[in-house]
N, CA, C and O of each residue as an XYZ file, in Angstrom:
604
protein
N     -13.924     11.893    -25.029
C     -15.214     11.418    -25.191
C     -16.093     12.597    -25.860
O     -16.105     13.762    -25.461
N     -16.765     12.122    -26.863
C     -17.548     13.072    -27.636
C     -18.985     13.198    -26.938
O     -19.682     12.227    -26.643
N     -19.305     14.465    -26.731
C     -20.745     14.741    -26.224
C     -21.285     15.755    -27.147
O     -20.911     16.926    -27.209
N     -22.269     15.152    -27.911
C     -22.711     16.052    -29.038
C     -24.093     16.804    -28.623
O     -24.307     17.979    -28.921
N     -24.956     16.031    -27.938
C     -26.185     16.704    -27.520
C     -26.538     16.156    -26.255
O     -26.064     15.106    -25.823
N     -27.452     16.936    -25.602
C     -28.146     16.416    -24.446
C     -29.369     15.649    -24.821
O     -30.311     16.220    -25.370
N     -29.386     14.348    -24.538
C     -30.489     13.532    -25.033
C     -31.586     13.471    -23.881
O     -31.389     13.121    -22.717
N     -32.743     13.871    -24.434
C     -33.890     13.816    -23.468
C     -34.432     12.338    -23.333
O     -35.026     11.987    -22.314
N     -34.246     11.624    -24.217
C     -34.665     10.147    -24.089
C     -33.553      9.282    -24.729
O     -32.753      9.725    -25.553
N     -33.578      8.000    -24.273
C     -32.633      7.010    -24.768
C     -32.714      6.789    -26.305
O     -31.728      6.539    -26.997
N     -34.060      6.911    -26.798
C     -34.241      6.852    -28.200
C     -33.553      7.971    -28.991
O     -33.002      7.716    -30.061
N     -33.579      9.264    -28.451
C     -32.805     10.349    -29.014
C     -31.363      9.987    -28.998
O     -30.679     10.149    -30.008
N     -30.887      9.519    -27.931
C     -29.408      9.237    -27.905
C     -28.914      8.216    -28.878
O     -27.810      8.335    -29.408
N     -29.757      7.162    -29.131
C     -29.447      6.043    -29.955
C     -29.504      6.518    -31.385
O     -28.611      6.232    -32.182
N     -30.637      7.298    -31.734
C     -30.735      7.844    -33.032
C     -29.638      8.764    -33.359
O     -29.071      8.650    -34.445
N     -29.282      9.688    -32.492
C     -28.133     10.555    -32.759
C     -26.799      9.829    -32.938
O     -25.975     10.229    -33.760
N     -26.583      8.707    -32.125
C     -25.450      7.915    -32.116
C     -25.214      7.359    -33.530
O     -24.118      7.490    -34.074
N     -26.236      6.745    -34.115
C     -26.174      6.076    -35.424
C     -26.183      6.935    -36.599
O     -25.573      6.636    -37.626
N     -26.862      7.991    -36.463
C     -27.152      8.958    -37.755
C     -26.265     10.156    -37.706
O     -26.145     10.782    -38.759
N     -25.615     10.579    -36.633
C     -24.880     11.880    -36.574
C     -23.411     11.695    -36.158
O     -22.833     12.664    -35.665
N     -22.795     10.591    -36.307
C     -21.434     10.345    -35.949
C     -20.404     10.510    -37.059
O     -20.710     10.975    -38.156
N     -19.192     10.120    -36.746
C     -18.109     10.220    -37.713
C     -18.283      9.301    -38.916
O     -17.774      9.578    -40.001
N     -18.993      8.227    -38.714
C     -19.301      7.167    -39.729
C     -20.725      7.210    -40.179
O     -21.645      7.547    -39.433
N     -20.880      6.835    -41.500
C     -22.221      6.798    -41.897
C     -22.782      5.469    -41.463
O     -21.999      4.635    -41.007
N     -24.078      5.192    -41.565
C     -24.694      4.068    -41.097
C     -24.117      2.786    -41.764
O     -23.885      1.761    -41.123
N     -23.916      2.913    -43.020
C     -23.295      1.748    -43.767
C     -21.878      1.413    -43.366
O     -21.487      0.259    -43.196
N     -21.092      2.556    -43.216
C     -19.643      2.285    -42.619
C     -19.675      1.857    -41.283
O     -18.857      1.006    -40.931
N     -20.559      2.349    -40.413
C     -20.671      1.831    -39.075
C     -20.998      0.368    -38.937
O     -20.448     -0.362    -38.113
N     -21.989     -0.049    -39.851
C     -22.307     -1.463    -39.795
C     -21.154     -2.349    -40.258
O     -20.911     -3.400    -39.665
N     -20.488     -1.969    -41.238
C     -19.302     -2.620    -41.747
C     -18.367     -2.887    -40.576
O     -18.072     -4.041    -40.264
N     -17.905     -1.836    -39.934
C     -17.016     -1.671    -38.874
C     -17.387     -2.584    -37.719
O     -16.539     -3.223    -37.097
N     -18.635     -2.620    -37.467
C     -19.177     -3.298    -36.209
C     -19.798     -4.665    -36.499
O     -20.498     -5.213    -35.647
N     -19.554     -5.223    -37.688
C     -20.016     -6.570    -38.178
C     -21.431     -6.776    -38.059
O     -21.831     -7.825    -37.555
N     -22.201     -5.942    -38.444
C     -23.734     -6.108    -38.541
C     -24.313     -5.432    -39.842
O     -23.632     -4.748    -40.606
N     -25.511     -5.678    -39.984
C     -26.134     -5.068    -41.214
C     -26.619     -3.606    -40.936
O     -26.942     -3.245    -39.804
N     -26.653     -2.785    -42.029
C     -27.003     -1.471    -41.830
C     -28.544     -1.435    -41.400
O     -28.917     -0.566    -40.612
N     -29.407     -2.342    -41.897
C     -30.711     -2.356    -41.497
C     -30.939     -2.554    -40.126
O     -31.891     -1.996    -39.580
N     -30.119     -3.340    -39.465
C     -30.107     -3.612    -37.996
C     -30.005     -2.314    -37.248
O     -30.742     -1.984    -36.319
N     -28.999     -1.599    -37.756
C     -28.699     -0.235    -37.049
C     -29.849      0.810    -37.382
O     -30.252      1.595    -36.523
N     -30.308      0.781    -38.556
C     -31.365      1.660    -38.937
C     -32.599      1.412    -37.985
O     -33.084      2.308    -37.294
N     -33.064      0.110    -38.014
C     -34.174     -0.263    -37.168
C     -33.974     -0.071    -35.677
O     -34.855      0.426    -34.976
N     -32.744     -0.491    -35.178
C     -32.421     -0.281    -33.847
C     -32.551      1.108    -33.318
O     -32.955      1.357    -32.182
N     -32.161      2.070    -34.264
C     -32.014      3.519    -33.815
C     -33.345      4.181    -34.042
O     -33.521      5.300    -33.559
N     -34.409      3.528    -34.811
C     -35.524      4.202    -35.127
C     -36.410      4.215    -33.851
O     -36.641      3.158    -33.265
N     -36.889      5.350    -33.433
C     -37.946      5.322    -32.233
C     -39.281      4.801    -32.610
O     -40.135      4.547    -31.761
N     -39.476      4.631    -33.978
C     -40.836      3.978    -34.395
C     -40.845      2.562    -34.541
O     -41.874      1.933    -34.788
N     -39.606      1.992    -34.380
C     -39.469      0.545    -34.489
C     -39.436     -0.208    -33.205
O     -38.547      0.092    -32.409
N     -40.232     -1.089    -32.913
C     -40.213     -1.867    -31.719
C     -39.148     -2.866    -31.376
O     -39.059     -3.399    -30.270
N     -38.316     -3.098    -32.427
C     -37.245     -4.120    -32.347
C     -36.223     -3.778    -31.341
O     -35.679     -4.705    -30.739
N     -35.864     -2.432    -31.061
C     -34.952     -2.096    -30.051
C     -33.570     -2.161    -30.654
O     -33.315     -2.819    -31.662
N     -32.630     -1.390    -29.933
C     -31.181     -1.492    -30.358
C     -30.533     -2.719    -29.894
O     -30.698     -3.111    -28.739
N     -29.822     -3.329    -30.719
C     -28.945     -4.600    -30.427
C     -28.034     -4.329    -29.325
O     -27.031     -3.665    -29.589
N     -28.214     -4.728    -28.148
C     -27.427     -4.418    -26.953
C     -26.008     -4.823    -27.224
O     -25.090     -4.135    -26.776
N     -25.785     -5.876    -27.915
C     -24.408     -6.416    -27.976
C     -23.638     -5.521    -28.985
O     -22.409     -5.563    -29.016
N     -24.362     -4.699    -29.826
C     -23.711     -3.710    -30.726
C     -23.502     -2.380    -30.066
O     -22.849     -1.509    -30.641
N     -24.032     -2.187    -28.880
C     -24.044     -0.706    -28.419
C     -22.624     -0.284    -28.046
O     -22.225      0.806    -28.454
N     -21.837     -1.052    -27.309
C     -20.438     -0.657    -26.972
C     -19.536     -0.531    -28.172
O     -18.817      0.466    -28.241
N     -19.498     -1.497    -29.184
C     -18.739     -1.210    -30.318
C     -19.167     -0.040    -31.130
O     -18.313      0.648    -31.690
N     -20.558      0.255    -31.240
C     -20.905      1.436    -31.941
C     -20.538      2.701    -31.198
O     -20.122      3.671    -31.831
N     -20.663      2.732    -29.992
C     -20.332      3.985    -29.177
C     -18.832      4.224    -29.315
O     -18.443      5.375    -29.514
N     -17.982      3.238    -29.224
C     -16.533      3.356    -29.305
C     -16.100      3.807    -30.676
O     -15.171      4.603    -30.807
N     -16.791      3.289    -31.739
C     -16.441      3.576    -33.098
C     -16.869      5.076    -33.336
O     -16.054      5.848    -33.843
N     -18.060      5.482    -33.001
C     -18.477      6.976    -33.278
C     -17.859      7.933    -32.194
O     -17.994      9.147    -32.350
N     -17.185      7.436    -31.096
C     -16.782      8.138    -30.101
C     -17.919      9.029    -29.510
O     -17.678     10.181    -29.147
N     -19.144      8.483    -29.422
C     -20.252      9.130    -28.873
C     -20.744      8.242    -27.822
O     -21.084      7.098    -28.125
N     -20.820      8.686    -26.532
C     -21.276      7.866    -25.356
C     -22.590      8.535    -24.825
O     -22.952      8.383    -23.658
N     -23.240      9.235    -25.678
C     -24.544      9.727    -25.361
C     -25.512      8.764    -24.676
O     -26.050      9.101    -23.621
N     -25.761      7.535    -25.258
C     -26.614      6.583    -24.631
C     -26.115      6.159    -23.159
O     -26.914      5.965    -22.243
N     -24.856      6.047    -23.033
C     -24.321      5.608    -21.767
C     -24.471      6.797    -20.833
O     -24.806      6.568    -19.670
N     -24.254      8.053    -21.233
C     -24.346      9.148    -20.333
C     -25.956      9.391    -19.995
O     -26.315      9.862    -18.916
N     -26.768      9.060    -20.920
C     -28.227      9.114    -20.618
C     -28.551      8.141    -19.601
O     -29.228      8.523    -18.647
N     -28.155      6.901    -19.664
C     -28.524      5.815    -18.839
C     -27.913      6.120    -17.509
O     -28.575      5.874    -16.501
N     -26.679      6.646    -17.403
C     -26.108      6.948    -16.027
C     -26.863      8.012    -15.376
O     -27.122      7.984    -14.173
N     -27.242      9.015    -16.217
C     -28.074     10.160    -15.557
C     -29.443      9.678    -15.027
O     -29.942     10.183    -14.021
N     -30.047      8.676    -15.736
C     -31.339      8.282    -15.420
C     -31.198      7.355    -14.054
O     -32.179      7.138    -13.343
N     -30.089      6.913    -13.803
C     -29.782      6.092    -12.556
C     -29.124      6.829    -11.497
O     -28.676      6.257    -10.502
N     -29.041      8.261    -11.704
C     -28.423      9.189    -10.712
C     -26.963      8.799    -10.495
O     -26.463      8.674     -9.377
N     -26.323      8.619    -11.636
C     -24.907      8.432    -11.701
C     -24.316      9.666    -12.508
O     -25.023     10.286    -13.302
N     -23.078      9.973    -12.286
C     -22.241     10.876    -13.248
C     -21.339      9.948    -13.982
O     -20.956      8.941    -13.386
N     -20.956     10.167    -15.196
C     -20.060      9.561    -15.995
C     -18.746     10.196    -16.214
O     -18.706     11.255    -16.840
N     -17.602      9.619    -15.734
C     -16.414     10.234    -15.904
C     -15.503      9.296    -16.528
O     -15.317      8.180    -16.041
N     -14.886      9.724    -17.656
C     -13.812      8.894    -18.334
C     -12.673      8.387    -17.476
O     -12.043      9.200    -16.798
N     -12.398      7.239    -17.460
C     -11.273      6.651    -16.707
C     -10.043      7.233    -17.279
O      -9.864      7.248    -18.497
N      -9.103      7.764    -16.350
C      -7.912      8.289    -16.858
C      -6.997      7.156    -17.391
O      -7.087      5.975    -17.056
N      -6.085      7.689    -18.287
C      -5.241      6.781    -18.935
C      -4.098      6.156    -17.985
O      -3.698      4.995    -18.067
N      -3.643      7.129    -17.068
C      -2.561      6.752    -16.264
C      -3.070      5.790    -15.135
O      -4.194      5.904    -14.646
N      -2.167      4.837    -14.759
C      -2.480      3.916    -13.770
C      -1.367      3.938    -12.631
O      -0.292      4.500    -12.842
N      -1.631      3.353    -11.495
C      -0.673      3.198    -10.477
C      -0.222      4.476     -9.630
O      -1.041      5.353     -9.357
N       0.960      4.539     -9.272
C       1.311      5.585     -8.379
C       1.086      6.871     -8.866
O       1.241      7.118    -10.062
N       0.700      7.805     -7.974
C       0.524      9.235     -8.306
C       1.869     10.056     -7.979
O       2.430      9.920     -6.891
N       2.311     10.838     -8.890
C       3.479     11.598     -8.617
C       2.970     12.945     -7.728
O       1.795     13.303     -7.802
N       3.775     13.535     -7.033
C       3.461     14.796     -6.311
C       2.889     15.794     -7.249
O       1.915     16.460     -6.897
N       3.445     15.945     -8.454
C       2.946     16.930     -9.323
C       1.370     16.683     -9.734
O       0.593     17.598    -10.008
N       1.056     15.361     -9.728
C      -0.304     15.052    -10.116
C      -1.217     15.403     -8.916
O      -2.360     15.809     -9.127
N      -0.736     15.256     -7.665
C      -1.445     15.661     -6.487
C      -1.700     17.106     -6.499
O      -2.779     17.583     -6.149
N      -0.625     17.850     -6.935
C      -0.722     19.244     -6.964
C      -1.763     19.705     -8.071
O      -2.463     20.703     -7.899
N      -1.824     18.965     -9.157
C      -2.727     19.341    -10.241
C      -4.051     19.018     -9.912
O      -4.954     19.669    -10.438
N      -4.336     18.024     -9.044
C      -5.642     17.635     -8.480
C      -6.127     18.887     -7.640
O      -7.249     19.375     -7.775
N      -5.219     19.333     -6.807
C      -5.509     20.521     -5.832
C      -5.846     21.702     -6.718
O      -6.839     22.364     -6.417
N      -5.127     22.038     -7.780
C      -5.288     23.138     -8.613
C      -6.654     22.946     -9.355
O      -7.422     23.902     -9.460
N      -6.937     21.816     -9.827
C      -8.197     21.491    -10.647
C      -9.505     21.741     -9.690
O     -10.532     22.297    -10.079
N      -9.284     21.232     -8.374
C     -10.490     21.460     -7.511
C     -10.630     22.955     -7.191
O     -11.757     23.450     -7.147
N      -9.566     23.675     -6.972
C      -9.749     25.131     -6.734
C     -10.319     25.871     -7.924
O     -11.125     26.792     -7.795
N      -9.868     25.431     -9.096
C     -10.434     26.087    -10.405
C     -11.882     25.717    -10.422
O     -12.667     26.639    -10.648
N     -12.386     24.470    -10.213
C     -13.710     24.163    -10.209
C     -14.512     25.052     -9.226
O     -15.524     25.628     -9.624
N     -14.090     25.170     -7.983
C     -14.810     25.915     -7.089
C     -14.892     27.407     -7.421
O     -15.912     28.064     -7.211
N     -13.725     27.931     -7.971
C     -13.733     29.365     -8.566
C     -14.742     29.485     -9.763
O     -15.443     30.485     -9.918
N     -14.766     28.421    -10.579
C     -15.682     28.520    -11.766
C     -17.121     28.423    -11.291
O     -17.975     29.103    -11.859
N     -17.434     27.643    -10.314
C     -18.847     27.541     -9.808
C     -19.321     28.925     -9.081
O     -20.482     29.328     -9.138
N     -18.341     29.555     -8.437
C     -18.538     30.840     -7.758
C     -18.976     31.756     -8.861
O     -20.047     32.358     -8.776
N     -18.159     31.881     -9.923
C     -18.394     32.803    -11.155
C     -19.645     32.460    -11.754
O     -20.381     33.378    -12.116
N     -20.033     31.138    -11.930
C     -21.143     30.769    -12.688
C     -22.520     31.246    -11.897
O     -23.508     31.707    -12.470
N     -22.399     31.057    -10.557
C     -23.504     31.500     -9.656
C     -23.713     32.915     -9.511
O     -24.775     33.370     -9.087
N     -22.701     33.647     -9.862
C     -22.693     35.183     -9.834
C     -22.947     35.626    -11.292
O     -22.944     36.824    -11.574
N     -23.143     34.774    -12.121
C     -23.626     35.065    -13.614
C     -22.399     35.654    -14.294
O     -22.557     36.536    -15.138
N     -21.099     35.185    -13.953
C     -19.805     35.738    -14.706
C     -19.246     34.681    -15.497
O     -18.239     34.983    -16.137
N     -19.685     33.484    -15.597
C     -19.193     32.354    -16.344
C     -20.337     31.679    -16.916
O     -21.437     31.674    -16.363
N     -20.072     31.070    -18.094
C     -20.995     30.317    -18.779
C     -21.039     28.893    -18.321
O     -20.117     28.341    -17.722
N     -22.252     28.304    -18.666
C     -22.403     26.832    -18.265
C     -21.259     25.999    -18.790
O     -20.743     25.167    -18.044
N     -20.824     26.170    -20.041
C     -19.708     25.424    -20.654
C     -18.480     25.587    -19.934
O     -17.802     24.600    -19.648
N     -18.140     26.733    -19.622
C     -16.834     27.134    -18.947
C     -16.875     26.373    -17.565
O     -15.933     25.662    -17.214
N     -17.998     26.550    -16.801
C     -18.120     25.872    -15.590
C     -18.112     24.397    -15.608
O     -17.519     23.791    -14.716
N     -18.754     23.746    -16.602
C     -18.817     22.396    -16.804
C     -17.364     21.808    -17.121
O     -17.002     20.733    -16.643
N     -16.610     22.529    -17.903
C     -15.252     22.097    -18.203
C     -14.344     22.121    -17.008
O     -13.561     21.188    -16.827
N     -14.411     23.196    -16.136
C     -13.616     23.137    -14.956
C     -14.038     22.072    -14.009
O     -13.171     21.462    -13.384
N     -15.476     21.758    -13.829
C     -15.823     20.619    -12.956
C     -15.405     19.342    -13.525
O     -14.924     18.491    -12.777
N     -15.542     19.119    -14.798
C     -15.116     17.886    -15.303
C     -13.579     17.578    -15.268
O     -13.124     16.435    -15.210
N     -12.844     18.703    -15.308
C     -11.378     18.659    -15.167
C     -11.015     18.141    -13.694
O     -10.113     17.337    -13.458
N     -11.801     18.689    -12.803
C     -11.616     18.304    -11.363
C     -12.003     16.764    -11.234
O     -11.274     15.907    -10.735
N     -13.165     16.573    -11.724
C     -13.609     15.154    -11.558
C     -12.670     14.197    -12.188
O     -12.497     13.124    -11.609
N     -12.019     14.441    -13.328
C     -11.002     13.728    -14.013
C      -9.853     13.391    -13.086
O      -9.403     12.246    -13.042
N      -9.376     14.381    -12.345
C      -8.266     14.376    -11.472
C      -8.628     13.509    -10.309
O      -7.846     12.682     -9.840
N      -9.906     13.733     -9.832
C     -10.323     12.799     -8.748
C     -10.437     11.365     -9.084
O     -10.189     10.481     -8.265
N     -10.823     11.141    -10.322
C     -10.930      9.729    -10.796
C      -9.566      9.146    -10.843
O      -9.380      7.967    -10.541
N      -8.525     10.005    -11.246
C      -7.173      9.455    -11.324
C      -6.700      9.130     -9.883
O      -5.968      8.160     -9.685
N      -7.131      9.968     -8.840
C      -6.665      9.657     -7.532
C      -7.424      8.430     -6.915
O      -6.854      7.651     -6.150
N      -8.627      8.307     -7.252
C      -9.352      7.120     -6.812
C      -8.750      5.825     -7.428
O      -8.684      4.807     -6.738
N      -8.297      5.844     -8.753
C      -7.678      4.724     -9.253
C      -6.338      4.400     -8.612
O      -5.982      3.225     -8.523
N      -5.640      5.319     -8.196
C      -4.354      5.152     -7.458
C      -4.740      4.566     -6.026
O      -4.053      3.671     -5.535
N      -5.761      5.044     -5.416
C      -6.056      4.497     -4.192
C      -6.641      3.066     -4.313
O      -6.470      2.265     -3.394
N      -7.315      2.740     -5.408
C      -7.963      1.427     -5.663
C      -6.806      0.404     -5.861
O      -6.942     -0.783     -5.564
N      -5.627      0.941     -6.392
C      -4.581      0.054     -6.642
C      -3.572     -0.121     -5.412
O      -2.461     -0.640     -5.518
N      -4.052      0.324     -4.378
C      -3.303      0.095     -3.090
C      -2.073      1.040     -2.896
O      -1.157      0.718     -2.139
N      -2.072      2.239     -3.608
C      -0.942      3.080     -3.374
C      -1.151      3.805     -2.067
O      -2.136      4.505     -1.834
N      -0.119      3.579     -1.201
C      -0.190      4.280      0.030
C       0.263      5.722      0.113
O       1.100      6.165     -0.673
N      -0.275      6.431      1.036
C      -0.010      7.774      1.153
C       1.530      8.120      1.274
O       2.018      9.087      0.689
N       2.237      7.287      2.052
C       3.690      7.392      2.227
C       4.513      7.142      0.911
O       5.696      7.475      0.830
N       3.833      6.543     -0.108
C       4.632      6.268     -1.319
C       4.539      7.476     -2.330
O       5.092      7.453     -3.430
N       3.807      8.508     -1.867
C       3.702      9.669     -2.835
C       5.063     10.613     -2.658
O       5.270     11.541     -3.440
N       5.880     10.332     -1.679
C       7.078     11.077     -1.414
C       6.839     12.674     -1.446
O       7.534     13.442     -2.111
N       5.815     13.039     -0.675
C       5.417     14.402     -0.586
C       6.396     15.244      0.405
O       6.196     16.443      0.598
């Protein structure tokens, strides 16, 4: 997931999504099946038209920029974590990795609060732990029983 800037407003996130991604506005419009003017107007904070909601997901996927989604989640007091690619049963080594990632995140937080780690280093460790936890939650959601882990 690409995270380019911290958007203070949804308008900022939409503008950045359309104008600063891997695709130009014209290429993005072609890829997403709409006109470039629709994207220009939708991403303009000075235009009352608003962003075409049906195009938001295709545009975010194409640009690999989920800033608008992250902004909305944050405003609703949610955290956004990418869904893991793996599904189903967790292997014992995945459970061990989850435990390591959690320990690393706690260690990174301690270093951060002591002024010995940067915000980016700490965020990376915490996001790694959250990704492992998301994988565990998906395993639980799919009905994987503890006994099936063969620990």
